N, C-alpha and C positions, 0 to 999 in steps of 0.2 A: 702674335698680336698682343700689344700691351693692354693690361686691364684698365678700365676707366670707371669713374664714378659719375653717374648721370646727375644732371642738375636737380631732378626730382628727388633722388636719393639724398643729395646734399641738403636740399631744402627741408626734407623730412627730419634729418638729424638736427638741423638748426632749430626747427620748430619744437622738437622734443626737448632740446637743451634749454631753449628760451622759456618753455612752459615749466620745466623743472625749476629753473632759477626763480620764476615768478612765484611758484608755490613756496619755495624756501624763504623768499623774502616776506611772504605772508605769514610765516610761522608754521607751515605744514612740513611734514616729511614727504619726500617724493622719491619713489624707487622706480627706475625705468625697467621694463621687462626685457626679456631676451629677444633675439631676432626671430624667435619662433612664434611671436605674438600673432593672434589672428583677428584682432579687433579691439584690443585694449593695450595701450602703449605704456601705461604706468599706473601705480597705486599711490594715491595721496592718503596720508594718515593725519587725522586731526590731532593737534597738540594745543594744550592750554598753558601758556607761559613756559614753553619748553618741555612740558610734561606730555609724553605720548599717551593717548587715550584708547589705543587699540580700536579706533573707529575708522574704517577704511572707505575710500571712494575710488572706483575704477575710472580711469581717465583715458579717453581716446582723443588724440591730438590730430587736428587737420590744419596743415600749414599751406599758405599761399604767398606768392611773392608780392603781387600788387593787384590781383584780380578783384573786381567788385563782386560782392555776394549777390545772390538772386534777390530781386525786388528791393535792393538796398536804397534807402533814402536817409534823411537825417535822423529818423526815429528808430529804424531797425531794418531787419532783413530776414530772409528765410534760408534754411539749409535743408537739402534733401537727404533724408536717411535712407540708405540702401537696404533692400530686403534681406540681402545676405548678412549684413551687420545686425539687423534687427533680430533675425533668426538666432544668431549667435548670442546676442545679449539677453534673450528671453530666459536663458537658464541661469542668469546671474543671481547670486544671493546677497550682493551688495549693490548700493546705488551706482549708476553709471552716468557720467557727464561727458559731453562733447566740449572740447576747448578748441576754439578757432583762433589761430595766430596769423596775422598778416605782417609780413616782414617790412613792407614799404612804409607803413605808418606805425609799426610797433604796437598794434592793438591786440588785446586779448579779450575774447568773449566766451562765456560758458553757459551751458543750459543742460538741465537734467534730461536724460532719455526717459520718457514716460514708461512706467512699469506695465501699463496696459497698451503699449504701442502696437502689439501684434507683430506680424512679419511682413505686412504689406508696406510698400514704399509710402512715406509720408513726409510732409514738410514740417520742420521744427522752426518756430519763430524766435528770433533773438531781439531783445529790446536793448538799444544802445545805452540806455541809462540804468536799467535794472540788471543787465547781464554782463557787466564789466567784471573781469577777473582781477580783483585787487583786494586790499585789506578790508574794504567795505563789504565784501562778499563772504568773509570768514564765517559769520554766524549762520548765514543761509546755507552755506556748504555743510557746516557742522550739523544743521537740522536734518539734512538728508540721511544721516547715519542713524537716526533714532528709529527703532523698529516700531511700526504702526500696528502690529498684531500682538495678540497675547492679552494678558490681563490688563495692562495699562501702559501709558507712556507719558513722557513730558519732554518738552524741548529743552536741552541742556544749555544753560546760560554760560557764556564765555567772557563776560565782562560787563557794578554797583548794586547793592543789595536791595531787596524788596520782599514783600509778602506775596506768596503765591496761593491762589485759591484752587482747591481740588474739586473736581466735578463729581463728588460722591456725597450723598446726603445720608447721614446715619438714620436708620429706621428703628422706631420704637414699636414693638409688636404687641398685639393683644396678649394678655397673660394666658388665655386659654383658647382652645379651638375645639371643634366638634368632629367626631368620627361616627359614621354609621355604615351599616351594611346596605347594599343595594343589588338588585338583580339586573340593573340596566347598564349598558355601556354609556359613555359620555355622549355619543351621538344620539342614542335613543332617548336619554334623559332630556337632552336639549329639545328634542322634538316634542316630548310630553309637555314641557313647560311652555313652549310656544303655542301649543294647541289650546291652552286654557285661557280663560278670560282674565286672570290675574296677570299683572306685569311680571314677566319672567326676570330672573336674576341668574347670573352665571359666574359668580365669584366663588367657585368651588372646583374641586378636582375629583374625578372618579378614576381609580386605578385598582385593578385586581379585585373588583367587587366591593371596594371601600369608597365611601363618599367622605371628603374632607373639606372643611370650610372653617372660617373664623366666626361665622354667624350660626346660630342654632337653627337647623333646618325645620324644626317643629314650629317655628314662628314665621315661616316664609313659604312661598309657593313650592319650595324644595321638599316640603313634606310629602309631596306626591311622587317623589322619585327615590325615597329612602324607606327602610324598614323602621317605623317610628319607635318600636319597642327596643331597637338596637342602637339608639342614639346615645353617645357617651361624650362627656366633656373631659378633655385631657390637657395637660400643660403644654403650651406652645413649644417650649424648649425641647420637648421630646422629639419633635419633627424638625425643628429649626436647625438643630445641631447634631443631627443623626450621623452616625459613623458611616452609613452606607451612602455612597455618592449618588445613586439613583434616587434615594429618598430626598436628598438635599436638592436635586434637580426638580423633583415634583414640588417641593416646598417653594422653590424659586418661581415655578410656574403659577402656584397658588397666589404668591405675592403679586405677580403681574395681573392676575385676574381680579384680585381684591382692589388693586389700584385702578383698574379699568372701571370697576363698579363705583369707586369714589369720585372719579372725575367725569363720569358719563354725561353729566349735565353740560359740561363745557368743552370736552375734548372728544374727538373721534379716534377710533383705532383703525389703522390701515394694516390688514393682515399680510399683504404682499411685501410691504417695506418694513413691517413690524415697528411702526412709529405711532405715537400719539400726536395729534395736531389740533389746534384751536378750531372750533366750529365757526362757520359764518352764521350770523344772525339772520341775514337776508341776502338775496342774490345781489352780487356786485356792490356790496356795502362793506366798508371797512369796519373793523372792530378794534377797540382800544382797551388795554388792561392797565389800570392805574395801581401803583403799589409804592411802597416806601423802601428806597434803597438805604444804604447805611448812613448817608449823609443828608439826603433830601428826598422829597416826594417826586416821583417821576411817572412816566407812562410810556407804554410801548404799543405801537400799532401791530397787534398780533395777527390780524387779517388785513393784508394790504392789497388794494385794488390798483393794478397797473394798466394804464391806457395803452392802446395799440400805437406803435411807432408810425404806422402808415395811415391810420385813420383815428384821429384824436377823439372822435365821437364814439368809438367802440372800445370795449374792454379787451386788453390783450391777454391778461391772465390775472389770477388772484393767488397771492402768496400767503401761506399760513405758517406761523411759527410752529415748530414741531420738535420732538426729541425722541431719540432711540433709548428706551429704558432697558436697563440690565440690573438684575439683583445679584449681588455677590456677598458671600460671607467671609469675614476675616476674623479668625480666632473666635471670639464669643459675641460677635456683632454682625448684623446685616446692614448693607448699604444699597442705596439706589444710585447706580451710575447713570448720569445724564449726559448724553451726547447730542448737543443741539444740532438741528438741521431744519429743513423747510419742506413743505408739501405744497404742490401747485394744482390748482383747479382752473376751470374755464370761467366759472361764475361764482365760486364759493362752495359749490356742491358737486359738480361733475369733474372727476379727476382729469387732469390735463393729459393729452395723448403723448406729448413729447416733453416730459419734465426734466430729462437729463441735462440738456443744454442750459435750461433756466437755473437748475440747481448748481451746476458747475460755475456758471457766471456769478451767482450770488456768493458761493463759497470762496471765490477768489477775492471778494471784497472783505471777507471776515478777517479780522485780526485778533490779537490777544484781548484787547479791551472789549470788542464786541462780543466775543465768546464768553468772557467773564460776565458781561452784562446779562447775557442770556441765561447763564447758570443762576445768577442772582434772581432774575425775573421768574424762572421756573421754581426756585425755592420759595419765593414769596407767594406764588400762585398755589403751590401744593400745601402751604401752611396757613393760608388765609383763614380757613375754618378753625384752625387751632387757636389763632389769635383773636378772631372776630366772631366766628360762628356763622353758619348760614350759607357759605359758598356752595357746599354740597347739600342737596336736599335729603338730609338724614336726621334721625332722632338722636338725642344725646346718648341713648343706650346702645346705639349701633356700634359694634366693634369696628375699629378702623386702624389704618396705618398712620402713624405720625412721623414727621421728618424733622431732623435737627439741622443746624446750620452746616453748610459745607466747610470742612476743615481748611485751615490755612497753614502754610509752611513758610518759614523764613528762609529765603534763598540768599546765599552769600553774594551772588552777582545777579545782575538784571538780564532778563530775556529781551533782546532787542526786538522792536516791533517789526522790523523788516523780515524777520524769520517767518512771520505769519502771513506775509503777502502784501498786497497793496494797502496803502494807508487810506483811511476814510474817517470822517467825523462820526463819533459814537455818542449817542445820547441815552443809551439804555440804563446806565448807572454811573454814579460818580464815586467810584471805588478805586483806590490806588493799589490794586492787587493784580497780579498776573493769574493765569489759569493753568493748573496742571491737569491735563486731560487724560483720564483713565478710560481709554476707548476700548 
């Protein structure tokens, strides 16, 4: 019996060839895998003006002759991801995209397989405007290859120059700090402070029988948890740049506690998500923070009240501007890394029971300009007392952390806005700079 090639086999080959040609015309390299592939048909390599960048994207091609996609209309459609494919893709160490090719109309659509997709069947939505595989998608595809873990990252620009803003604020430390012996654990010490009539303060660290803080414990309620005759002032640099990694970690924790003490009048700390967020002043009442951006005075609604979509007389949720703090040392300097985010409550005070969908929806609207504006806003907030005094209820003799301007870097080429997601109008700041995000 003579061998035959089925129409589906032929269509598969046509689809892979068409997708390879499309990537080549977009300026990518594309290598087709062998017949032993189990769910990845090819590897696309990002190139910049013909220069390979060793940044890879795994591509799974799905071809059809003329069939309509599920729930297809003029705006988009859905595609079902099979559990066996998802199980296979879970182990990938590079981004994976699905490319759909339809022979009848010569259309190409792409979408990233979510990294947290799991192994259960799920539908992937394709937007016919945003998910076309053509030269307009080059920068969004390149953005997929940027690692989002580790010390930091930024979106690599592939094409007109500009200034980029780094989300790191240089920290000016107090010149001295205080060390004392104590017989209490951190938990026991906190309990002692809370039991007393004086306002408790927690900008300190207890480790291995030693109490460490930037303020003199003899002048605060902390005198009740230390051995007063063992209090000693030392140079901050001794701990800040210690050779031992564990000591630097403890110092980083002390910096976070000191920041918590400084902003306690205006920000809350959520220990579960490890974020600072703006306090509401009253239930279901918005709050605005006015500040001066680089070119003009502006303001941001840092606590936003959103009405219910089904009942306009009722509050749906309250959104608070927030950020994830992280202190990092580079050579002989400490930085506060600010990753902007949001915190959701039901009325300004009670945490929302289902914040994940609200957060993901808001994050999809954030682009480079809005993130840049948030970094500027947080810098202005954290430095208001340095410039004007009085934001934090502290005396002039109180040791404190001071923050410098976020550094800027000249980029040879511009980061396209569509790398950051959907476009939206931004009013947080009037600054012609991008954001380099050290997450």
